[in-house]
mmCIF file as gemmi writes it, N, C-alpha and C atoms, coordinates in Angstrom:
data_model
loop_
_atom_site.group_PDB
_atom_site.id
_atom_site.type_symbol
_atom_site.label_atom_id
_atom_site.label_alt_id
_atom_site.label_comp_id
_atom_site.label_asym_id
_atom_site.label_entity_id
_atom_site.label_seq_id
_atom_site.pdbx_PDB_ins_code
_atom_site.Cartn_x
_atom_site.Cartn_y
_atom_site.Cartn_z
_atom_site.occupancy
_atom_site.B_iso_or_equiv
_atom_site.pdbx_formal_charge
_atom_site.auth_seq_id
_atom_site.auth_asym_id
_atom_site.pdbx_PDB_model_num
ATOM 1 N N . MET Axp A 1 ? 149.445 231.72 -30.411 1 0 ? 1 A 1
ATOM 2 C CA . MET Axp A 1 ? 150.718 231.036 -30.481 1 0 ? 1 A 1
ATOM 3 C C . MET Axp A 1 ? 151.02 230.418 -29.127 1 0 ? 1 A 1
ATOM 4 N N . VAL Axp A 2 ? 151.4 229.186 -29.089 1 0 ? 2 A 1
ATOM 5 C CA . VAL Axp A 2 ? 151.771 228.486 -27.866 1 0 ? 2 A 1
ATOM 6 C C . VAL Axp A 2 ? 153.268 228.652 -27.654 1 0 ? 2 A 1
ATOM 7 N N . ILE Axp A 3 ? 153.629 229.044 -26.46 1 0 ? 3 A 1
ATOM 8 C CA . ILE Axp A 3 ? 155.05 229.205 -26.145 1 0 ? 3 A 1
ATOM 9 C C . ILE Axp A 3 ? 155.625 227.826 -25.86 1 0 ? 3 A 1
ATOM 10 N N . PRO Axp A 4 ? 156.657 227.416 -26.578 1 0 ? 4 A 1
ATOM 11 C CA . PRO Axp A 4 ? 157.274 226.122 -26.283 1 0 ? 4 A 1
ATOM 12 C C . PRO Axp A 4 ? 157.709 226.052 -24.82 1 0 ? 4 A 1
ATOM 13 N N . ALA Axp A 5 ? 157.644 224.869 -24.244 1 0 ? 5 A 1
ATOM 14 C CA . ALA Axp A 5 ? 157.943 224.694 -22.821 1 0 ? 5 A 1
ATOM 15 C C . ALA Axp A 5 ? 159.318 225.241 -22.451 1 0 ? 5 A 1
ATOM 16 N N . LEU Axp A 6 ? 160.324 224.993 -23.272 1 0 ? 6 A 1
ATOM 17 C CA . LEU Axp A 6 ? 161.669 225.484 -22.964 1 0 ? 6 A 1
ATOM 18 C C . LEU Axp A 6 ? 161.709 227.003 -22.966 1 0 ? 6 A 1
ATOM 19 N N . SER Axp A 7 ? 161.076 227.634 -23.96 1 0 ? 7 A 1
ATOM 20 C CA . SER Axp A 7 ? 161.044 229.093 -24.029 1 0 ? 7 A 1
ATOM 21 C C . SER Axp A 7 ? 160.354 229.681 -22.811 1 0 ? 7 A 1
ATOM 22 N N . LEU Axp A 8 ? 159.237 229.087 -22.411 1 0 ? 8 A 1
ATOM 23 C CA . LEU Axp A 8 ? 158.516 229.569 -21.235 1 0 ? 8 A 1
ATOM 24 C C . LEU Axp A 8 ? 159.373 229.408 -19.991 1 0 ? 8 A 1
ATOM 25 N N . PHE Axp A 9 ? 160.049 228.283 -19.871 1 0 ? 9 A 1
ATOM 26 C CA . PHE Axp A 9 ? 160.938 228.064 -18.73 1 0 ? 9 A 1
ATOM 27 C C . PHE Axp A 9 ? 162.046 229.117 -18.694 1 0 ? 9 A 1
ATOM 28 N N . LEU Axp A 10 ? 162.68 229.359 -19.84 1 0 ? 10 A 1
ATOM 29 C CA . LEU Axp A 10 ? 163.754 230.356 -19.9 1 0 ? 10 A 1
ATOM 30 C C . LEU Axp A 10 ? 163.234 231.744 -19.562 1 0 ? 10 A 1
ATOM 31 N N . TYR Axp A 11 ? 162.064 232.099 -20.113 1 0 ? 11 A 1
ATOM 32 C CA . TYR Axp A 11 ? 161.501 233.42 -19.84 1 0 ? 11 A 1
ATOM 33 C C . TYR Axp A 11 ? 161.227 233.581 -18.354 1 0 ? 11 A 1
ATOM 34 N N . LYS Axp A 12 ? 160.571 232.6 -17.753 1 0 ? 12 A 1
ATOM 35 C CA . LYS Axp A 12 ? 160.224 232.699 -16.329 1 0 ? 12 A 1
ATOM 36 C C . LYS Axp A 12 ? 161.47 232.715 -15.454 1 0 ? 12 A 1
ATOM 37 N N . SER Axp A 13 ? 162.469 231.909 -15.791 1 0 ? 13 A 1
ATOM 38 C CA . SER Axp A 13 ? 163.669 231.848 -14.965 1 0 ? 13 A 1
ATOM 39 C C . SER Axp A 13 ? 164.544 233.089 -15.136 1 0 ? 13 A 1
ATOM 40 N N . LEU Axp A 14 ? 164.445 233.767 -16.259 1 0 ? 14 A 1
ATOM 41 C CA . LEU Axp A 14 ? 165.286 234.941 -16.513 1 0 ? 14 A 1
ATOM 42 C C . LEU Axp A 14 ? 164.492 236.243 -16.561 1 0 ? 14 A 1
ATOM 43 N N . GLU Axp A 15 ? 163.242 236.212 -16.149 1 0 ? 15 A 1
ATOM 44 C CA . GLU Axp A 15 ? 162.375 237.383 -16.285 1 0 ? 15 A 1
ATOM 45 C C . GLU Axp A 15 ? 162.977 238.633 -15.649 1 0 ? 15 A 1
ATOM 46 N N . GLU Axp A 16 ? 163.533 238.506 -14.467 1 0 ? 16 A 1
ATOM 47 C CA . GLU Axp A 16 ? 164.118 239.666 -13.789 1 0 ? 16 A 1
ATOM 48 C C . GLU Axp A 16 ? 165.265 240.258 -14.603 1 0 ? 16 A 1
ATOM 49 N N . GLU Axp A 17 ? 166.111 239.398 -15.159 1 0 ? 17 A 1
ATOM 50 C CA . GLU Axp A 17 ? 167.235 239.873 -15.97 1 0 ? 17 A 1
ATOM 51 C C . GLU Axp A 17 ? 166.754 240.525 -17.261 1 0 ? 17 A 1
ATOM 52 N N . PHE Axp A 18 ? 165.7 239.956 -17.88 1 0 ? 18 A 1
ATOM 53 C CA . PHE Axp A 18 ? 165.132 240.567 -19.079 1 0 ? 18 A 1
ATOM 54 C C . PHE Axp A 18 ? 164.656 241.983 -18.79 1 0 ? 18 A 1
ATOM 55 N N . PHE Axp A 19 ? 163.972 242.151 -17.663 1 0 ? 19 A 1
ATOM 56 C CA . PHE Axp A 19 ? 163.454 243.473 -17.336 1 0 ? 19 A 1
ATOM 57 C C . PHE Axp A 19 ? 164.576 244.449 -16.995 1 0 ? 19 A 1
ATOM 58 N N . LYS Axp A 20 ? 165.637 243.981 -16.37 1 0 ? 20 A 1
ATOM 59 C CA . LYS Axp A 20 ? 166.791 244.853 -16.107 1 0 ? 20 A 1
ATOM 60 C C . LYS Axp A 20 ? 167.409 245.341 -17.414 1 0 ? 20 A 1
ATOM 61 N N . LEU Axp A 21 ? 167.623 244.409 -18.336 1 0 ? 21 A 1
ATOM 62 C CA . LEU Axp A 21 ? 168.187 244.778 -19.636 1 0 ? 21 A 1
ATOM 63 C C . LEU Axp A 21 ? 167.252 245.715 -20.386 1 0 ? 21 A 1
ATOM 64 N N . ARG Axp A 22 ? 165.966 245.403 -20.367 1 0 ? 22 A 1
ATOM 65 C CA . ARG Axp A 22 ? 164.977 246.254 -21.034 1 0 ? 22 A 1
ATOM 66 C C . ARG Axp A 22 ? 165.048 247.682 -20.48 1 0 ? 22 A 1
ATOM 67 N N . GLU Axp A 23 ? 165.142 247.822 -19.168 1 0 ? 23 A 1
ATOM 68 C CA . GLU Axp A 23 ? 165.198 249.146 -18.56 1 0 ? 23 A 1
ATOM 69 C C . GLU Axp A 23 ? 166.473 249.896 -18.94 1 0 ? 23 A 1
ATOM 70 N N . MET Axp A 24 ? 167.591 249.189 -19.047 1 0 ? 24 A 1
ATOM 71 C CA . MET Axp A 24 ? 168.837 249.837 -19.452 1 0 ? 24 A 1
ATOM 72 C C . MET Axp A 24 ? 168.725 250.387 -20.879 1 0 ? 24 A 1
ATOM 73 N N . VAL Axp A 25 ? 168.205 249.577 -21.783 1 0 ? 25 A 1
ATOM 74 C CA . VAL Axp A 25 ? 168.043 250.009 -23.177 1 0 ? 25 A 1
ATOM 75 C C . VAL Axp A 25 ? 167.022 251.13 -23.253 1 0 ? 25 A 1
ATOM 76 N N . HIS Axp A 26 ? 165.963 251.015 -22.482 1 0 ? 26 A 1
ATOM 77 C CA . HIS Axp A 26 ? 164.906 252.033 -22.475 1 0 ? 26 A 1
ATOM 78 C C . HIS Axp A 26 ? 165.452 253.392 -22.008 1 0 ? 26 A 1
ATOM 79 N N . GLU Axp A 27 ? 166.203 253.402 -20.937 1 0 ? 27 A 1
ATOM 80 C CA . GLU Axp A 27 ? 166.777 254.651 -20.427 1 0 ? 27 A 1
ATOM 81 C C . GLU Axp A 27 ? 167.737 255.269 -21.448 1 0 ? 27 A 1
ATOM 82 N N . TYR Axp A 28 ? 168.506 254.435 -22.117 1 0 ? 28 A 1
ATOM 83 C CA . TYR Axp A 28 ? 169.407 254.902 -23.176 1 0 ? 28 A 1
ATOM 84 C C . TYR Axp A 28 ? 168.605 255.571 -24.294 1 0 ? 28 A 1
ATOM 85 N N . ASN Axp A 29 ? 167.542 254.904 -24.746 1 0 ? 29 A 1
ATOM 86 C CA . ASN Axp A 29 ? 166.709 255.467 -25.82 1 0 ? 29 A 1
ATOM 87 C C . ASN Axp A 29 ? 166.046 256.769 -25.39 1 0 ? 29 A 1
ATOM 88 N N . LEU Axp A 30 ? 165.523 256.811 -24.169 1 0 ? 30 A 1
ATOM 89 C CA . LEU Axp A 30 ? 164.885 258.041 -23.683 1 0 ? 30 A 1
ATOM 90 C C . LEU Axp A 30 ? 165.877 259.198 -23.601 1 0 ? 30 A 1
ATOM 91 N N . ALA Axp A 31 ? 167.096 258.905 -23.188 1 0 ? 31 A 1
ATOM 92 C CA . ALA Axp A 31 ? 168.115 259.958 -23.115 1 0 ? 31 A 1
ATOM 93 C C . ALA Axp A 31 ? 168.392 260.531 -24.497 1 0 ? 31 A 1
ATOM 94 N N . HIS Axp A 32 ? 168.466 259.683 -25.51 1 0 ? 32 A 1
ATOM 95 C CA . HIS Axp A 32 ? 168.711 260.167 -26.87 1 0 ? 32 A 1
ATOM 96 C C . HIS Axp A 32 ? 167.498 260.916 -27.424 1 0 ? 32 A 1
ATOM 97 N N . ILE Axp A 33 ? 166.308 260.452 -27.13 1 0 ? 33 A 1
ATOM 98 C CA . ILE Axp A 33 ? 165.107 261.186 -27.557 1 0 ? 33 A 1
ATOM 99 C C . ILE Axp A 33 ? 165.115 262.576 -26.944 1 0 ? 33 A 1
ATOM 100 N N . LYS Axp A 34 ? 165.434 262.671 -25.661 1 0 ? 34 A 1
ATOM 101 C CA . LYS Axp A 34 ? 165.469 263.975 -24.985 1 0 ? 34 A 1
ATOM 102 C C . LYS Axp A 34 ? 166.478 264.909 -25.658 1 0 ? 34 A 1
ATOM 103 N N . ILE Axp A 35 ? 167.629 264.394 -25.995 1 0 ? 35 A 1
ATOM 104 C CA . ILE Axp A 35 ? 168.647 265.206 -26.679 1 0 ? 35 A 1
ATOM 105 C C . ILE Axp A 35 ? 168.118 265.699 -28.022 1 0 ? 35 A 1
ATOM 106 N N . TRP Axp A 36 ? 167.53 264.8 -28.807 1 0 ? 36 A 1
ATOM 107 C CA . TRP Axp A 36 ? 167.075 265.17 -30.151 1 0 ? 36 A 1
ATOM 108 C C . TRP Axp A 36 ? 165.901 266.132 -30.134 1 0 ? 36 A 1
ATOM 109 N N . VAL Axp A 37 ? 164.963 265.984 -29.213 1 0 ? 37 A 1
ATOM 110 C CA . VAL Axp A 37 ? 163.817 266.911 -29.225 1 0 ? 37 A 1
ATOM 111 C C . VAL Axp A 37 ? 164.214 268.312 -28.772 1 0 ? 37 A 1
ATOM 112 N N . GLU Axp A 38 ? 165.362 268.435 -28.132 1 0 ? 38 A 1
ATOM 113 C CA . GLU Axp A 38 ? 165.836 269.755 -27.727 1 0 ? 38 A 1
ATOM 114 C C . GLU Axp A 38 ? 166.639 270.446 -28.824 1 0 ? 38 A 1
ATOM 115 N N . THR Axp A 39 ? 166.812 269.786 -29.962 1 0 ? 39 A 1
ATOM 116 C CA . THR Axp A 39 ? 167.52 270.389 -31.08 1 0 ? 39 A 1
ATOM 117 C C . THR Axp A 39 ? 166.513 270.91 -32.104 1 0 ? 39 A 1
ATOM 118 N N . ASP Axp A 40 ? 167.017 271.501 -33.143 1 0 ? 40 A 1
ATOM 119 C CA . ASP Axp A 40 ? 166.157 272.021 -34.204 1 0 ? 40 A 1
ATOM 120 C C . ASP Axp A 40 ? 166.025 270.983 -35.317 1 0 ? 40 A 1
ATOM 121 N N . MET Axp A 41 ? 165.618 269.78 -34.937 1 0 ? 41 A 1
ATOM 122 C CA . MET Axp A 41 ? 165.49 268.699 -35.914 1 0 ? 41 A 1
ATOM 123 C C . MET Axp A 41 ? 164.107 268.736 -36.556 1 0 ? 41 A 1
ATOM 124 N N . ASP Axp A 42 ? 163.997 268.066 -37.689 1 0 ? 42 A 1
ATOM 125 C CA . ASP Axp A 42 ? 162.715 267.977 -38.387 1 0 ? 42 A 1
ATOM 126 C C . ASP Axp A 42 ? 161.983 266.675 -38.097 1 0 ? 42 A 1
ATOM 127 N N . ALA Axp A 43 ? 162.702 265.627 -37.766 1 0 ? 43 A 1
ATOM 128 C CA . ALA Axp A 43 ? 162.068 264.331 -37.514 1 0 ? 43 A 1
ATOM 129 C C . ALA Axp A 43 ? 163.002 263.451 -36.693 1 0 ? 43 A 1
ATOM 130 N N . ILE Axp A 44 ? 162.42 262.469 -36.049 1 0 ? 44 A 1
ATOM 131 C CA . ILE Axp A 44 ? 163.18 261.445 -35.342 1 0 ? 44 A 1
ATOM 132 C C . ILE Axp A 44 ? 162.791 260.115 -35.963 1 0 ? 44 A 1
ATOM 133 N N . PHE Axp A 45 ? 163.787 259.326 -36.321 1 0 ? 45 A 1
ATOM 134 C CA . PHE Axp A 45 ? 163.548 258.017 -36.911 1 0 ? 45 A 1
ATOM 135 C C . PHE Axp A 45 ? 164.119 256.965 -35.976 1 0 ? 45 A 1
ATOM 136 N N . MET Axp A 46 ? 163.274 256.042 -35.566 1 0 ? 46 A 1
ATOM 137 C CA . MET Axp A 46 ? 163.714 254.925 -34.731 1 0 ? 46 A 1
ATOM 138 C C . MET Axp A 46 ? 163.369 253.642 -35.456 1 0 ? 46 A 1
ATOM 139 N N . MET Axp A 47 ? 164.218 252.629 -35.3 1 0 ? 47 A 1
ATOM 140 C CA . MET Axp A 47 ? 163.975 251.385 -36.011 1 0 ? 47 A 1
ATOM 141 C C . MET Axp A 47 ? 164.381 250.203 -35.145 1 0 ? 47 A 1
ATOM 142 N N . ASP Axp A 48 ? 163.616 249.144 -35.241 1 0 ? 48 A 1
ATOM 143 C CA . ASP Axp A 48 ? 163.976 247.868 -34.646 1 0 ? 48 A 1
ATOM 144 C C . ASP Axp A 48 ? 163.344 246.77 -35.491 1 0 ? 48 A 1
ATOM 145 N N . ASP Axp A 49 ? 163.514 245.554 -35.077 1 0 ? 49 A 1
ATOM 146 C CA . ASP Axp A 49 ? 162.972 244.435 -35.859 1 0 ? 49 A 1
ATOM 147 C C . ASP Axp A 49 ? 162.606 243.312 -34.915 1 0 ? 49 A 1
ATOM 148 N N . TRP Axp A 50 ? 161.338 243.198 -34.603 1 0 ? 50 A 1
ATOM 149 C CA . TRP Axp A 50 ? 160.846 242.139 -33.714 1 0 ? 50 A 1
ATOM 150 C C . TRP Axp A 50 ? 160.156 241.041 -34.495 1 0 ? 50 A 1
ATOM 151 N N . GLY Axp A 51 ? 160.222 241.078 -35.809 1 0 ? 51 A 1
ATOM 152 C CA . GLY Axp A 51 ? 159.466 240.128 -36.603 1 0 ? 51 A 1
ATOM 153 C C . GLY Axp A 51 ? 160.32 239.146 -37.373 1 0 ? 51 A 1
ATOM 154 N N . ALA Axp A 52 ? 159.748 237.975 -37.56 1 0 ? 52 A 1
ATOM 155 C CA . ALA Axp A 52 ? 160.306 236.978 -38.454 1 0 ? 52 A 1
ATOM 156 C C . ALA Axp A 52 ? 159.535 237.097 -39.775 1 0 ? 52 A 1
ATOM 157 N N . GLU Axp A 53 ? 159.717 236.178 -40.66 1 0 ? 53 A 1
ATOM 158 C CA . GLU Axp A 53 ? 159.047 236.259 -41.958 1 0 ? 53 A 1
ATOM 159 C C . GLU Axp A 53 ? 157.525 236.206 -41.825 1 0 ? 53 A 1
ATOM 160 N N . ASN Axp A 54 ? 157.029 235.404 -40.892 1 0 ? 54 A 1
ATOM 161 C CA . ASN Axp A 54 ? 155.582 235.208 -40.793 1 0 ? 54 A 1
ATOM 162 C C . ASN Axp A 54 ? 154.949 235.687 -39.494 1 0 ? 54 A 1
ATOM 163 N N . ASN Axp A 55 ? 155.739 236.025 -38.497 1 0 ? 55 A 1
ATOM 164 C CA . ASN Axp A 55 ? 155.165 236.436 -37.223 1 0 ? 55 A 1
ATOM 165 C C . ASN Axp A 55 ? 156.228 237.116 -36.366 1 0 ? 55 A 1
ATOM 166 N N . LEU Axp A 56 ? 155.831 237.487 -35.151 1 0 ? 56 A 1
ATOM 167 C CA . LEU Axp A 56 ? 156.778 238.069 -34.214 1 0 ? 56 A 1
ATOM 168 C C . LEU Axp A 56 ? 157.753 237.006 -33.722 1 0 ? 56 A 1
ATOM 169 N N . LEU Axp A 57 ? 158.91 237.447 -33.262 1 0 ? 57 A 1
ATOM 170 C CA . LEU Axp A 57 ? 159.887 236.522 -32.706 1 0 ? 57 A 1
ATOM 171 C C . LEU Axp A 57 ? 159.492 236.063 -31.305 1 0 ? 57 A 1
ATOM 172 N N . ILE Axp A 58 ? 158.633 236.83 -30.651 1 0 ? 58 A 1
ATOM 173 C CA . ILE Axp A 58 ? 158.111 236.451 -29.343 1 0 ? 58 A 1
ATOM 174 C C . ILE Axp A 58 ? 156.592 236.483 -29.43 1 0 ? 58 A 1
ATOM 175 N N . PRO Axp A 59 ? 155.899 235.793 -28.55 1 0 ? 59 A 1
ATOM 176 C CA . PRO Axp A 59 ? 154.437 235.829 -28.58 1 0 ? 59 A 1
ATOM 177 C C . PRO Axp A 59 ? 153.911 237.257 -28.408 1 0 ? 59 A 1
ATOM 178 N N . LEU Axp A 60 ? 152.825 237.561 -29.08 1 0 ? 60 A 1
ATOM 179 C CA . LEU Axp A 60 ? 152.247 238.9 -29.049 1 0 ? 60 A 1
ATOM 180 C C . LEU Axp A 60 ? 151.944 239.353 -27.627 1 0 ? 60 A 1
ATOM 181 N N . ALA Axp A 61 ? 151.44 238.455 -26.797 1 0 ? 61 A 1
ATOM 182 C CA . ALA Axp A 61 ? 151.123 238.823 -25.412 1 0 ? 61 A 1
ATOM 183 C C . ALA Axp A 61 ? 152.372 239.291 -24.669 1 0 ? 61 A 1
ATOM 184 N N . LEU Axp A 62 ? 153.502 238.621 -24.899 1 0 ? 62 A 1
ATOM 185 C CA . LEU Axp A 62 ? 154.754 239.052 -24.263 1 0 ? 62 A 1
ATOM 186 C C . LEU Axp A 62 ? 155.217 240.382 -24.834 1 0 ? 62 A 1
ATOM 187 N N . TRP Axp A 63 ? 155.085 240.57 -26.14 1 0 ? 63 A 1
ATOM 188 C CA . TRP Axp A 63 ? 155.469 241.848 -26.758 1 0 ? 63 A 1
ATOM 189 C C . TRP Axp A 63 ? 154.656 242.987 -26.146 1 0 ? 63 A 1
ATOM 190 N N . ARG Axp A 64 ? 153.359 242.759 -26.002 1 0 ? 64 A 1
ATOM 191 C CA . ARG Axp A 64 ? 152.494 243.806 -25.43 1 0 ? 64 A 1
ATOM 192 C C . ARG Axp A 64 ? 152.867 244.116 -23.984 1 0 ? 64 A 1
ATOM 193 N N . LYS Axp A 65 ? 153.231 243.107 -23.223 1 0 ? 65 A 1
ATOM 194 C CA . LYS Axp A 65 ? 153.6 243.309 -21.816 1 0 ? 65 A 1
ATOM 195 C C . LYS Axp A 65 ? 154.996 243.906 -21.689 1 0 ? 65 A 1
ATOM 196 N N . PHE Axp A 66 ? 155.915 243.421 -22.482 1 0 ? 66 A 1
ATOM 197 C CA . PHE Axp A 66 ? 157.334 243.696 -22.313 1 0 ? 66 A 1
ATOM 198 C C . PHE Axp A 66 ? 157.807 244.944 -23.058 1 0 ? 66 A 1
ATOM 199 N N . LEU Axp A 67 ? 157.258 245.197 -24.261 1 0 ? 67 A 1
ATOM 200 C CA . LEU Axp A 67 ? 157.806 246.259 -25.105 1 0 ? 67 A 1
ATOM 201 C C . LEU Axp A 67 ? 156.824 247.379 -25.461 1 0 ? 67 A 1
ATOM 202 N N . LYS Axp A 68 ? 155.578 247.074 -25.648 1 0 ? 68 A 1
ATOM 203 C CA . LYS Axp A 68 ? 154.626 248.092 -26.086 1 0 ? 68 A 1
ATOM 204 C C . LYS Axp A 68 ? 154.603 249.331 -25.172 1 0 ? 68 A 1
ATOM 205 N N . PRO Axp A 69 ? 154.642 249.171 -23.849 1 0 ? 69 A 1
ATOM 206 C CA . PRO Axp A 69 ? 154.658 250.368 -22.994 1 0 ? 69 A 1
ATOM 207 C C . PRO Axp A 69 ? 155.851 251.289 -23.259 1 0 ? 69 A 1
ATOM 208 N N . LEU Axp A 70 ? 156.974 250.702 -23.673 1 0 ? 70 A 1
ATOM 209 C CA . LEU Axp A 70 ? 158.156 251.522 -23.955 1 0 ? 70 A 1
ATOM 210 C C . LEU Axp A 70 ? 157.928 252.402 -25.176 1 0 ? 70 A 1
ATOM 211 N N . TYR Axp A 71 ? 157.307 251.838 -26.209 1 0 ? 71 A 1
ATOM 212 C CA . TYR Axp A 71 ? 157.053 252.597 -27.423 1 0 ? 71 A 1
ATOM 213 C C . TYR Axp A 71 ? 156.066 253.732 -27.159 1 0 ? 71 A 1
ATOM 214 N N . LYS Axp A 72 ? 155.126 253.502 -26.271 1 0 ? 72 A 1
ATOM 215 C CA . LYS Axp A 72 ? 154.193 254.57 -25.878 1 0 ? 72 A 1
ATOM 216 C C . LYS Axp A 72 ? 154.968 255.717 -25.239 1 0 ? 72 A 1
ATOM 217 N N . GLU Axp A 73 ? 155.909 255.383 -24.375 1 0 ? 73 A 1
ATOM 218 C CA . GLU Axp A 73 ? 156.716 256.411 -23.724 1 0 ? 73 A 1
ATOM 219 C C . GLU Axp A 73 ? 157.629 257.137 -24.719 1 0 ? 73 A 1
ATOM 220 N N . TYR Axp A 74 ? 158.183 256.399 -25.694 1 0 ? 74 A 1
ATOM 221 C CA . TYR Axp A 74 ? 159 257.049 -26.726 1 0 ? 74 A 1
ATOM 222 C C . TYR Axp A 74 ? 158.156 258.043 -27.505 1 0 ? 74 A 1
ATOM 223 N N . ARG Axp A 75 ? 156.975 257.614 -27.89 1 0 ? 75 A 1
ATOM 224 C CA . ARG Axp A 75 ? 156.083 258.477 -28.667 1 0 ? 75 A 1
ATOM 225 C C . ARG Axp A 75 ? 155.735 259.738 -27.879 1 0 ? 75 A 1
ATOM 226 N N . GLU Axp A 76 ? 155.422 259.574 -26.61 1 0 ? 76 A 1
ATOM 227 C CA . GLU Axp A 76 ? 155.099 260.738 -25.774 1 0 ? 76 A 1
ATOM 228 C C . GLU Axp A 76 ? 156.293 261.685 -25.686 1 0 ? 76 A 1
ATOM 229 N N . GLY Axp A 77 ? 157.493 261.154 -25.585 1 0 ? 77 A 1
ATOM 230 C CA . GLY Axp A 77 ? 158.687 261.996 -25.537 1 0 ? 77 A 1
ATOM 231 C C . GLY Axp A 77 ? 158.938 262.712 -26.847 1 0 ? 77 A 1
ATOM 232 N N . ILE Axp A 78 ? 158.683 262.039 -27.943 1 0 ? 78 A 1
ATOM 233 C CA . ILE Axp A 78 ? 158.886 262.649 -29.26 1 0 ? 78 A 1
ATOM 234 C C . ILE Axp A 78 ? 157.851 263.737 -29.514 1 0 ? 78 A 1
ATOM 235 N N . PHE Axp A 79 ? 156.626 263.533 -29.092 1 0 ? 79 A 1
ATOM 236 C CA . PHE Axp A 79 ? 155.573 264.499 -29.339 1 0 ? 79 A 1
ATOM 237 C C . PHE Axp A 79 ? 155.487 265.573 -28.267 1 0 ? 79 A 1
ATOM 238 N N . ILE Axp A 80 ? 156.573 265.748 -27.528 1 0 ? 80 A 1
ATOM 239 C CA . ILE Axp A 80 ? 156.609 266.799 -26.518 1 0 ? 80 A 1
ATOM 240 C C . ILE Axp A 80 ? 156.429 268.177 -27.166 1 0 ? 80 A 1
ATOM 241 N N . ASN Axp A 81 ? 156.84 268.282 -28.422 1 0 ? 81 A 1
ATOM 242 C CA . ASN Axp A 81 ? 156.694 269.521 -29.174 1 0 ? 81 A 1
ATOM 243 C C . ASN Axp A 81 ? 156.093 269.157 -30.53 1 0 ? 81 A 1
ATOM 244 N N . GLU Axp A 82 ? 154.786 268.912 -30.56 1 0 ? 82 A 1
ATOM 245 C CA . GLU Axp A 82 ? 154.118 268.355 -31.733 1 0 ? 82 A 1
ATOM 246 C C . GLU Axp A 82 ? 154.272 269.176 -33.005 1 0 ? 82 A 1
ATOM 247 N N . ASP Axp A 83 ? 154.365 270.485 -32.902 1 0 ? 83 A 1
ATOM 248 C CA . ASP Axp A 83 ? 154.427 271.3 -34.113 1 0 ? 83 A 1
ATOM 249 C C . ASP Axp A 83 ? 155.75 271.107 -34.859 1 0 ? 83 A 1
ATOM 250 N N . ARG Axp A 84 ? 156.776 270.506 -34.225 1 0 ? 84 A 1
ATOM 251 C CA . ARG Axp A 84 ? 158.064 270.337 -34.892 1 0 ? 84 A 1
ATOM 252 C C . ARG Axp A 84 ? 158.391 268.888 -35.188 1 0 ? 84 A 1
ATOM 253 N N . THR Axp A 85 ? 157.633 267.926 -34.641 1 0 ? 85 A 1
ATOM 254 C CA . THR Axp A 85 ? 158.052 266.534 -34.79 1 0 ? 85 A 1
ATOM 255 C C . THR Axp A 85 ? 157.02 265.697 -35.529 1 0 ? 85 A 1
ATOM 256 N N . MET Axp A 86 ? 157.486 264.618 -36.114 1 0 ? 86 A 1
ATOM 257 C CA . MET Axp A 86 ? 156.618 263.665 -36.818 1 0 ? 86 A 1
ATOM 258 C C . MET Axp A 86 ? 156.978 262.269 -36.313 1 0 ? 86 A 1
ATOM 259 N N . SER Axp A 87 ? 156.073 261.342 -36.502 1 0 ? 87 A 1
ATOM 260 C CA . SER Axp A 87 ? 156.339 259.974 -36.077 1 0 ? 87 A 1
ATOM 261 C C . SER Axp A 87 ? 155.617 258.996 -36.971 1 0 ? 87 A 1
ATOM 262 N N . SER Axp A 88 ? 156.216 257.85 -37.192 1 0 ? 88 A 1
ATOM 263 C CA . SER Axp A 88 ? 155.561 256.818 -37.977 1 0 ? 88 A 1
ATOM 264 C C . SER Axp A 88 ? 154.613 255.989 -37.107 1 0 ? 88 A 1
ATOM 265 N N . PHE Axp A 89 ? 154.467 256.327 -35.828 1 0 ? 89 A 1
ATOM 266 C CA . PHE Axp A 89 ? 153.557 255.609 -34.96 1 0 ? 89 A 1
ATOM 267 C C . PHE Axp A 89 ? 152.103 255.933 -35.262 1 0 ? 89 A 1
ATOM 268 N N . GLU Axp A 90 ? 151.848 257.013 -35.968 1 0 ? 90 A 1
ATOM 269 C CA . GLU Axp A 90 ? 150.473 257.418 -36.251 1 0 ? 90 A 1
ATOM 270 C C . GLU Axp A 90 ? 149.78 256.464 -37.181 1 0 ? 90 A 1
């Protein structure tokens, strides 16, 4: 997928702000995961939507750079106690 020139310009000009926002949301999610894994829960369900009808809303390369590492960290936090937790990441 080719990133349209305007989208690439916006991404590059706002990259620092995107990463700041990403980190704020990430820390919020990690805090909630930590709370839930310390309870006697049976499962944790997380949901988002990065897709359009036919593809991702952002190029796959950007998704892998920008978001995939966060999901790896969420999964690691959820599987801190594997005998009690399940995940749809498998």
